[in-house]
matplotlib code that plots the C-alpha trace (Angstrom):
import matplotlib.pyplot as plt

x = [-14.2, -12.9, -12.7, -13.4, -10.1, -8.5, -5.2, -2.7, -0.6, 2.8, 4.7, 7.6, 5.8, 7.2, 3.7, 2.6, 2.4, 0.7, -2.1, -2.6, -2.8, -5.4, -7.5, -7.4, -8.2, -11.4, -12.3, -11.4, -8.7, -6.0, -2.7, 0.2, 1.4, 4.1, 3.0, 4.7, 2.1, 0.5, -3.0, -4.4, -3.1, -4.6, -8.0, -7.9, -7.7, -11.2, -10.6, -13.4, -11.0, -7.5, -5.4, -2.4, 0.4, 2.6, 6.1, 9.3, 9.0, 7.4, 4.8, 6.0, 9.5, 9.9, 11.6, 8.8, 6.7, 3.4, 0.4, -1.4, -4.1, -6.5, -6.7, -9.2, -11.4, -12.0, -15.0, -13.2, -12.9, -9.5, -8.2, -4.9, -2.8, -0.2, 1.9, -1.1, -3.4, -1.0, -0.5, -4.3, -4.6, -1.6, -2.9, -6.4, -5.6, -4.7, -1.4, 1.0, 3.9, 6.5, 4.9, 6.0, 5.9, 2.4, 1.1, 1.2, 4.3, 3.1, 4.7, 3.5, 0.3, -2.0, -5.5, -7.7, -11.3, -13.5, -16.6, -18.7, -21.1, -18.3, -18.6, -15.0, -15.8, -19.4, -20.3, -16.9, -16.1, -15.8, -12.4, -9.4, -5.7, -4.2, -0.6, 1.0, 4.2, 4.2, 6.4, 4.3, 1.0, -2.0, -2.1, -5.1, -7.3, -8.8, -12.2, -15.1, -13.3, -14.5, -12.4, -13.5, -10.9, -8.6, -6.2, -5.4, -2.6, -3.9, -7.3, -7.1, -6.0, -8.6, -10.3, -13.2, -15.0, -17.9, -19.5, -16.6, -15.5, -12.1, -10.7, -7.4, -5.9, -2.7, -2.2, -1.7, -5.0, -3.2, -1.0, -2.1, -1.4, -4.4, -7.5, -10.3, -7.9, -9.0, -12.7, -11.9, -10.3, -13.3, -15.7, -13.8, -14.0, -17.7, -19.3, -17.5, -16.2, -19.2, -17.1, -19.0, -16.2, -15.6, -12.0, -11.8, -9.2, -11.8, -12.6, -9.0, -8.2, -10.9, -9.9, -6.2, -6.6, -8.6, -6.1, -3.1, -4.8, -5.5, -2.0, -0.1, -2.4, -0.6, 2.8, 5.3, 6.0, 9.2, 9.5, 12.4, 10.7, 12.5, 9.9, 9.1, 5.6, 5.7, 7.2, 5.0, 1.8, 3.0, 3.6, 0.2, -1.6, 0.2, -0.4, -4.1, -4.2, -2.0, -1.1, 1.4, 2.5, 4.3, 7.7, 8.9, 12.6, 13.1, 16.8, 17.4, 20.7, 20.9, 20.5, 16.8, 15.3, 14.5, 12.2, 11.4, 12.4, 10.1, 7.3, 7.6, 7.6, 4.6, 2.6, 2.5, 1.6, -2.1, -1.4, -0.4, 2.7, 6.4, 8.1, 11.9, 13.8, 17.6, 19.8, 22.6, 23.7, 27.3, 27.7, 26.7, 28.7, 31.8, 31.4, 30.8, 33.7, 36.0, 33.7, 32.8, 31.8, 28.0, 27.6, 30.1, 28.0, 24.8, 26.4, 27.8, 24.4, 22.5, 24.9, 25.0, 21.2, 21.0, 23.7, 21.9, 18.6, 20.2, 21.6, 18.2, 16.5, 18.8, 17.6, 14.0, 14.8, 12.8, 10.0, 7.6, 7.4, 9.7, 7.5, 8.6, 7.0, 7.3, 4.8, 3.4, 5.9, 8.7, 7.0, 6.5, 10.1, 11.7, 12.0, 13.4, 16.6, 20.0, 20.1, 22.8, 23.2, 22.3, 22.2, 21.6, 18.7, 18.5, 18.2, 21.5, 22.6, 19.9, 17.9, 19.4, 21.5, 21.0, 17.4, 15.6, 12.2, 10.1, 8.4, 8.4, 5.1, 4.5, 1.0, 1.4, 2.7, -0.5, -0.6, 0.8, 2.2, -0.9, -2.9, -0.5, -1.1, -4.9, -4.5, -2.5, -5.4, -7.8, -5.6, -5.5, -1.8, -1.1, -1.1, 2.6, 3.6, 1.1, 2.2, 5.8, 8.1, 10.1, 13.2, 16.1, 17.1, 20.5, 18.7, 20.6, 23.9, 23.5, 22.3, 25.6, 28.0, 31.4, 32.5, 30.0, 30.1, 27.4, 28.0, 27.2, 24.1, 22.9, 23.4, 21.5, 18.7, 18.0, 18.2, 16.0, 13.4, 13.1, 12.8, 10.0, 8.3, 8.2, 7.1, 4.2, 3.3, 3.1, 0.9, 3.5, 3.8, 0.6, 2.2, 5.6, 6.3, 9.6, 11.7, 14.7, 18.0, 21.5, 24.6, 27.3, 31.0, 31.6, 32.6, 32.8, 33.3, 30.4, 29.6, 27.3, 27.0, 30.4, 32.3, 33.7, 32.5, 33.8, 30.9, 29.0, 26.7, 23.3, 21.4, 17.6, 15.9, 12.3, 10.7, 7.3, 6.7, 3.9, 6.1, 9.6, 11.1, 11.2, 10.9, 10.9, 12.2, 9.4, 8.7, 8.6, 7.6, 10.6, 9.1, 9.0, 12.6, 13.5, 12.0, 13.7, 17.1, 16.8, 15.7, 18.4, 21.4, 20.1, 19.1, 21.5, 25.1, 27.6, 25.7, 26.2, 25.0, 21.8, 21.4, 18.3, 18.7, 16.8, 17.9, 15.3, 15.5, 17.1, 19.9, 20.1, 18.7, 16.4, 18.9, 22.4, 24.2]
y = [-34.2, -35.7, -39.5, -42.0, -43.1, -46.3, -45.9, -48.7, -48.5, -49.9, -52.0, -52.9, -55.4, -56.3, -56.2, -52.7, -51.3, -54.4, -54.0, -50.4, -51.4, -54.1, -51.6, -49.1, -52.0, -52.3, -48.7, -47.3, -44.6, -45.4, -44.1, -45.9, -44.3, -45.4, -46.8, -43.8, -41.4, -39.5, -40.6, -37.0, -36.9, -40.2, -39.2, -35.9, -37.7, -39.2, -42.8, -45.2, -48.1, -49.1, -52.0, -53.0, -54.6, -57.5, -57.1, -59.0, -58.5, -60.3, -58.2, -59.3, -57.9, -54.6, -53.1, -54.1, -51.5, -50.8, -48.5, -46.1, -48.3, -45.3, -46.2, -48.9, -46.3, -44.2, -46.3, -47.1, -50.7, -52.4, -55.3, -56.7, -58.8, -61.3, -59.1, -56.6, -59.4, -60.3, -56.7, -56.2, -59.3, -58.3, -54.7, -55.7, -58.2, -61.4, -63.3, -63.9, -66.3, -68.0, -70.9, -74.4, -77.5, -78.2, -74.6, -73.7, -72.2, -72.0, -70.9, -71.1, -72.4, -73.9, -75.4, -73.1, -73.4, -70.3, -69.4, -67.8, -66.2, -63.8, -60.6, -61.0, -64.3, -63.7, -65.2, -67.0, -70.8, -72.3, -73.9, -72.7, -72.1, -69.2, -67.9, -68.2, -66.6, -66.5, -67.9, -66.6, -67.9, -66.3, -68.4, -66.4, -64.1, -61.0, -60.9, -60.4, -62.0, -65.1, -67.6, -67.3, -69.5, -72.4, -74.8, -78.4, -77.2, -73.8, -73.0, -69.2, -68.4, -65.6, -63.7, -61.2, -58.8, -58.0, -55.6, -53.3, -54.1, -55.6, -58.4, -60.2, -62.8, -64.7, -65.2, -62.7, -62.1, -59.5, -62.0, -64.0, -67.3, -66.8, -68.0, -65.3, -63.0, -60.0, -60.9, -60.8, -57.4, -56.2, -57.6, -55.6, -52.5, -52.7, -55.0, -53.6, -50.1, -49.1, -48.1, -46.8, -47.2, -43.5, -43.9, -43.9, -42.6, -40.6, -38.7, -38.4, -36.9, -34.2, -33.3, -33.3, -31.0, -28.6, -28.7, -28.1, -25.1, -23.6, -24.2, -23.1, -20.1, -18.3, -19.6, -21.6, -25.3, -27.1, -31.0, -33.2, -35.8, -39.2, -41.0, -43.5, -44.1, -41.9, -38.8, -39.2, -39.4, -36.5, -34.5, -35.4, -34.5, -31.1, -30.5, -31.2, -28.7, -25.8, -26.3, -23.7, -22.9, -26.3, -26.8, -30.5, -31.0, -34.4, -35.4, -37.8, -39.4, -41.9, -44.8, -45.6, -48.5, -48.3, -45.4, -44.6, -41.0, -40.4, -42.3, -40.1, -36.9, -38.1, -39.0, -35.3, -33.8, -33.6, -31.0, -27.4, -27.3, -26.4, -29.7, -29.4, -32.4, -32.3, -34.4, -35.3, -38.7, -37.6, -35.9, -39.0, -41.4, -39.2, -39.2, -43.0, -43.8, -46.5, -47.0, -50.6, -50.8, -50.6, -48.5, -46.0, -45.9, -45.2, -42.3, -40.7, -40.9, -39.6, -36.7, -35.8, -35.9, -33.3, -31.1, -31.2, -30.4, -27.5, -26.0, -26.1, -24.7, -21.7, -20.9, -20.9, -18.7, -18.4, -20.9, -21.1, -24.9, -27.8, -30.9, -34.5, -37.8, -39.1, -41.9, -43.2, -46.1, -43.5, -41.5, -44.6, -45.7, -42.3, -42.8, -46.3, -47.1, -48.0, -50.7, -52.1, -50.3, -53.0, -50.4, -46.6, -45.1, -42.7, -39.6, -40.3, -36.8, -35.4, -32.2, -29.7, -27.1, -24.2, -24.2, -21.1, -22.3, -21.6, -24.9, -28.6, -30.0, -33.8, -34.5, -38.3, -38.7, -40.4, -43.0, -46.6, -47.7, -49.5, -46.4, -44.2, -46.4, -46.1, -42.3, -42.4, -44.1, -41.6, -38.8, -40.5, -41.4, -44.2, -47.7, -48.3, -45.6, -46.4, -50.1, -49.4, -52.1, -51.1, -49.5, -48.4, -44.7, -45.5, -47.3, -49.5, -48.4, -51.1, -53.7, -53.5, -55.3, -53.7, -50.6, -48.7, -47.6, -46.4, -49.5, -51.8, -49.7, -50.0, -53.8, -54.1, -51.8, -53.9, -57.2, -56.0, -54.7, -58.1, -59.8, -57.5, -57.7, -61.5, -61.7, -59.4, -61.3, -64.5, -62.9, -63.7, -60.0, -60.4, -63.2, -61.6, -58.8, -57.6, -58.8, -57.5, -58.3, -57.9, -57.6, -59.5, -58.8, -62.4, -63.2, -66.6, -68.5, -69.1, -70.3, -68.4, -69.6, -71.0, -68.4, -68.2, -65.5, -64.1, -62.1, -61.3, -63.4, -61.9, -62.9, -62.8, -62.2, -62.5, -62.6, -62.9, -61.1, -59.4, -56.9, -56.9, -57.7, -61.4, -62.8, -66.1, -66.6, -66.8, -70.1, -68.7, -71.4, -73.0, -72.1, -68.4, -68.5, -70.3, -67.5, -64.8, -66.5, -67.1, -63.6, -61.9, -63.9, -63.4, -59.7, -58.2, -58.0, -58.7, -61.4, -65.1, -66.8, -66.4, -67.6, -67.5, -66.5, -69.0, -67.5, -66.3, -63.3, -64.0, -65.0, -62.8, -59.4, -58.7, -56.5, -57.9, -54.8]
z = [35.8, 39.0, 38.8, 41.5, 43.1, 44.3, 46.2, 45.9, 49.0, 48.2, 50.8, 48.5, 46.3, 42.9, 41.5, 42.6, 39.1, 37.8, 40.5, 39.5, 35.8, 36.6, 38.4, 35.5, 33.1, 35.0, 34.2, 37.6, 38.2, 40.7, 42.0, 43.7, 47.0, 49.4, 52.7, 54.4, 53.0, 55.9, 56.7, 56.4, 52.8, 51.9, 53.5, 51.6, 48.3, 49.1, 47.8, 47.4, 48.3, 49.3, 48.0, 50.1, 48.0, 48.8, 50.0, 50.9, 54.7, 57.6, 59.5, 62.9, 62.2, 64.1, 61.0, 58.6, 57.0, 58.7, 58.2, 60.5, 62.1, 61.8, 58.0, 59.1, 60.8, 57.6, 56.5, 53.3, 51.9, 51.9, 49.9, 51.3, 48.9, 50.4, 52.8, 52.7, 53.9, 56.7, 57.7, 58.0, 60.1, 62.3, 62.7, 63.6, 66.3, 64.5, 64.7, 61.9, 62.3, 60.1, 58.3, 59.2, 57.0, 58.1, 58.0, 54.4, 53.2, 49.6, 46.3, 42.7, 41.2, 43.9, 43.7, 45.7, 47.0, 47.3, 49.2, 46.4, 48.9, 49.7, 47.5, 46.4, 44.7, 43.7, 40.3, 40.0, 40.1, 43.5, 42.6, 40.6, 40.5, 42.4, 42.4, 45.9, 47.2, 50.9, 53.7, 56.6, 58.0, 59.7, 62.9, 64.1, 62.1, 63.6, 65.3, 62.9, 59.9, 58.2, 56.3, 52.6, 50.7, 51.5, 49.9, 50.8, 53.0, 54.3, 55.8, 55.6, 52.0, 52.1, 54.9, 54.9, 57.2, 54.9, 57.3, 57.2, 53.6, 54.6, 52.5, 52.4, 50.1, 50.6, 46.8, 43.9, 41.9, 39.8, 38.0, 35.0, 36.8, 39.1, 37.4, 37.5, 39.4, 37.3, 38.1, 41.9, 41.5, 39.6, 42.2, 44.9, 42.8, 41.8, 44.4, 47.5, 46.7, 44.5, 41.5, 38.4, 35.8, 35.0, 33.7, 29.9, 27.4, 25.6, 28.7, 29.7, 26.3, 26.7, 30.2, 29.4, 26.4, 28.5, 31.3, 29.0, 27.3, 30.7, 31.9, 28.8, 27.9, 25.1, 26.1, 24.0, 24.5, 23.4, 23.1, 22.2, 20.0, 19.9, 17.8, 20.5, 21.7, 24.8, 23.1, 20.0, 22.0, 24.2, 21.1, 19.6, 22.8, 23.0, 19.3, 19.8, 22.7, 21.6, 17.9, 16.7, 20.2, 20.2, 18.6, 18.3, 17.7, 16.1, 16.3, 13.5, 14.6, 11.8, 14.2, 13.5, 11.6, 7.9, 7.0, 10.6, 10.4, 7.5, 9.2, 12.4, 10.4, 8.3, 11.4, 12.5, 9.2, 10.3, 13.0, 12.6, 14.7, 14.3, 13.4, 13.3, 11.9, 12.5, 10.3, 12.7, 11.4, 10.5, 13.8, 15.8, 13.7, 14.2, 17.9, 17.9, 15.7, 17.2, 20.3, 20.9, 24.6, 24.8, 27.9, 26.4, 23.3, 25.3, 27.2, 24.0, 22.3, 25.3, 25.8, 22.0, 21.8, 24.5, 22.9, 19.5, 21.2, 23.1, 19.9, 18.2, 21.3, 21.2, 17.7, 18.9, 21.9, 25.2, 25.7, 28.6, 29.0, 28.3, 27.7, 28.5, 27.8, 31.4, 32.1, 35.4, 35.9, 35.7, 38.4, 40.7, 40.2, 40.6, 44.4, 44.2, 46.0, 44.6, 42.0, 39.8, 36.5, 33.9, 31.2, 31.2, 29.4, 26.5, 28.6, 30.4, 29.4, 31.7, 31.2, 28.8, 30.6, 28.3, 27.3, 28.5, 29.9, 33.0, 33.8, 32.8, 31.6, 31.7, 30.2, 30.3, 33.9, 35.1, 32.4, 32.0, 28.7, 27.5, 28.3, 26.4, 23.4, 23.8, 24.0, 20.8, 19.0, 20.4, 19.0, 15.6, 15.5, 12.9, 14.3, 13.2, 15.7, 18.4, 18.4, 17.7, 19.0, 22.1, 20.7, 22.8, 22.8, 21.3, 18.5, 16.2, 17.7, 20.4, 17.9, 16.0, 18.2, 18.4, 16.5, 14.5, 10.9, 8.4, 6.3, 9.2, 10.1, 6.6, 6.5, 9.8, 8.7, 5.6, 7.4, 10.3, 7.8, 6.1, 9.5, 10.6, 7.2, 7.3, 10.9, 10.2, 7.0, 9.0, 11.6, 14.3, 15.3, 17.3, 19.3, 20.0, 22.4, 20.8, 17.8, 16.1, 14.4, 15.7, 13.6, 15.4, 15.1, 14.1, 10.5, 9.1, 5.9, 3.6, 0.1, -2.1, -5.7, -6.5, -4.5, -1.0, 1.3, 4.6, 6.0, 9.1, 11.2, 11.9, 15.1, 15.3, 18.6, 19.5, 23.0, 24.7, 27.9, 29.9, 31.8, 30.2, 33.6, 32.5, 29.0, 27.2, 23.7, 21.1, 19.3, 15.8, 13.2, 11.4, 8.0, 9.0, 10.2, 6.9, 4.8, 6.8, 6.6, 2.8, 2.1, 4.2, 2.8, -0.7, -0.5, 2.0, 1.0, 3.8, 5.7, 5.1, 8.3, 10.4, 14.0, 16.3, 20.0, 22.3, 25.6, 28.1, 30.4, 32.8, 32.4, 29.2, 28.7, 25.8, 24.0, 23.3, 24.5]

ax = plt.figure().add_subplot(projection="3d")
ax.plot(x, y, z, "-o")
ax.set_aspect("equal")
plt.show()
């Protein structure tokens, strides 16, 4: 089945993925494409609408990104957001200038007034808060456009040419800070573009299984299974489609949380596939012995993972397809420019050099993370795996600060399990995006019973976030932290002090290393 399509045309906005997710949450399929995509290619995709993203530039700058003006002659509705709105105005004969003190340079939450006769705001309150972030101003809007929203400082917060289906907003409806922003996007999709809502995970599962079977035929598929959400759902989807033709190699490096290796293996017992679990703990610990620098740890683990996988792949012999759990944000970001290396990812070792395969298959490459989780549920994966906390590829190796030993890993495993157990028992797991324990390399004096101890300090970390690009520390109730602390110091030998990290991101990262 071919779905209706919305194209999100990206002009360098930080919320490009978020816009796409919001569209899909409304039951409409969409893809993000760069603004440089040729018009003929866009037209051939037959979209029912375009959304132009925001961006950091000023449209009147000669070096700023622009769009082929012929896009406005395709007869396809357009929603311009922030820069996208100004670009539309600029391209269609309006005038955009730098805002002055009296012409609405606006940032943050702003009281906004809407014309509810406009299809974009139909059925919504006439007044509400919107999230602004613009330093330019539409001094003149194009002919045929009406002003459909304003603030106390700015008369043209939103513009519309309803006859042609062109809409522009100076604020960001895709962020949670804009009241009813999701409803505005939904109105654009259904009231303006004529969407029918044909994007569901149940339908995606059926079409994906059929497409995989057609592509693979009687070929063999090999997948490196990490146990994370993406690779697990990828494995389950392939198992559903081709069964015994799939071999999953699960490299158990000894750096996972308590019982996780067994849980991953158990989750795939329902499918008739070739599941290979490799006990590589001693091998990884030997490679990591004496290494305390976190980036060095990551590179060693990434490289060794690939080497172990290669060795297992050689035993299997020639395969037709190498499967990867690539998801849509990876695809969107793959063409991004240079950026500072904050920390490298698990696959730092790259593709295996010595695996004999013909083609790569990436069955999740069109899905966002929340959609991957939905697909996992459709496939019947257990909830503990579908909703698995974000977990770095190097695992507990980067949650043990300093040099790594099995003894330290075992201490951390037990402490982390208690923390996670108490958070879940208190129902706080529903309010927290990520939470974990960190074994610091700080030792201090303590008193337990009548004896003196000199043991490790354990740090607890918990954050709330919508996108993991920024995060705030979670306000866990004191009584929950008290229970966690009491249990850990009493049940886990080697820890005598507990601290709670109350640093947001930025300036900190979520992980400690």
